[in-house]
C-alpha positions in Angstrom: 140.9 119.5 81.8 138.0 119.3 79.5 135.0 117.4 80.7 131.9 116.2 78.8 128.3 115.4 79.7 126.3 112.3 78.8 122.5 112.4 78.4 119.8 110.0 77.4 117.8 111.3 74.4 114.3 110.4 75.6 111.6 110.3 73.0 114.0 109.8 70.0 114.2 106.5 68.2 117.0 107.4 65.9 119.7 109.9 65.2 117.5 111.3 62.5 114.7 111.9 65.0 117.0 114.1 67.1 118.6 116.0 64.3 115.2 116.7 62.6 113.7 117.8 66.0 116.6 120.2 66.6 116.4 121.5 63.0 112.7 122.2 63.4 113.2 124.0 66.7 116.0 126.2 65.3 113.8 127.0 62.2 110.9 128.0 64.5 113.2 130.3 66.5 114.4 131.9 63.3 110.8 132.4 62.2 110.0 134.1 65.5 113.1 136.3 65.3 114.7 134.5 68.3 118.4 133.5 68.6 118.6 130.1 66.8 120.5 128.1 69.4 119.8 124.6 70.6 119.1 124.7 74.4 118.5 121.6 76.5 117.1 122.2 79.9 117.9 120.0 82.8 117.3 120.2 86.6 120.8 120.4 88.0 123.7 122.7 87.2 127.0 120.7 86.8 129.4 121.6 89.7 132.3 121.1 87.3 131.0 123.9 85.0 134.4 125.4 84.2 135.8 122.1 83.0 132.8 121.5 80.7 133.1 125.0 79.2 136.8 124.3 78.2 135.6 122.5 75.1 133.2 119.8 76.4 130.4 118.2 74.4 127.1 116.6 75.3 127.1 113.0 74.2 123.6 111.7 73.3 122.5 108.2 74.1 119.9 107.1 71.6 118.2 103.7 72.0 120.8 102.3 74.4 123.9 103.5 72.5 126.0 106.7 72.6 125.6 107.9 69.0 126.4 111.6 68.7 128.1 114.5 70.4 127.2 118.1 70.3 129.6 120.8 71.5 128.5 122.8 74.6 128.6 126.6 74.2 127.4 127.6 77.7 125.7 126.4 80.9 123.2 129.0 82.2 121.4 129.0 85.6 117.8 129.8 84.9 114.6 129.8 87.0 111.3 128.5 85.5 107.9 130.1 85.8 107.3 128.2 89.1 110.5 129.5 90.7 112.4 126.2 90.3 116.1 126.5 89.3 117.3 124.7 86.2 120.3 124.6 84.0 120.1 125.5 80.3 122.8 123.6 78.4 123.4 125.8 75.3 124.6 123.7 72.4 125.8 124.4 68.9 123.2 122.4 67.0 126.0 120.8 65.0 126.2 117.1 65.6 129.2 114.8 65.3 128.7 111.1 64.8 130.8 109.0 67.2 131.7 105.3 67.2 128.5 103.8 68.8 128.9 102.4 72.3 126.3 100.6 74.3 125.3 102.5 77.5 122.8 101.5 80.2 119.8 103.7 81.0 120.2 106.3 83.7 118.3 109.4 84.9 119.5 113.0 84.4 123.0 113.5 83.0 126.4 112.1 83.9 129.9 113.4 83.6 131.9 111.7 80.8 135.7 111.9 81.0 137.3 112.5 77.6 139.3 109.3 78.1 136.1 107.3 78.3 134.3 109.1 75.4 133.8 107.3 72.2 135.9 108.6 69.3 134.5 110.6 66.5 133.8 108.6 63.3 136.9 109.5 61.3 136.3 107.4 58.2 134.4 109.3 55.5 132.8 106.0 54.4 131.5 105.4 58.0 130.2 108.9 58.3 128.2 108.5 55.1 126.4 105.4 56.3 123.1 105.6 58.2 123.8 105.9 61.9 121.7 102.8 62.7 123.8 100.8 60.3 127.0 102.0 61.9 125.6 101.0 65.3 124.9 97.5 64.0 128.4 97.2 62.6 129.8 98.3 66.0 127.6 95.7 67.8 129.0 93.0 65.4 132.6 94.2 66.1 133.1 95.2 62.5 133.8 98.9 63.1 
């Protein structure tokens, strides 16, 4: 069974902040001749790794709402320069807008069962709207 991860996007005030930040990092990696992949480092390796790698995504919570998902490519155990183990979540860098859903703050990451995950925005019209506007429509119950 496929499993997803849920993570707060700390330091981003909007979907545009996150996508611009990732685009800048990928461009910098290309400029330096490095592999242009989006990697998010976290402290703990998920114990349910195999289920996540069966097609799971990282769902991003931005300003209190799940707004985007990004497919997960790999989960790598790494050790930082101080000898502390971490997990690198290797992502595609391709974002998919989802139907916004409020979510309370938390630390670290959480598992997100596919049955609990918000649906992708299917309507071309909704996908073309600014994400913050889509979020407001969802809050008002109009989406």
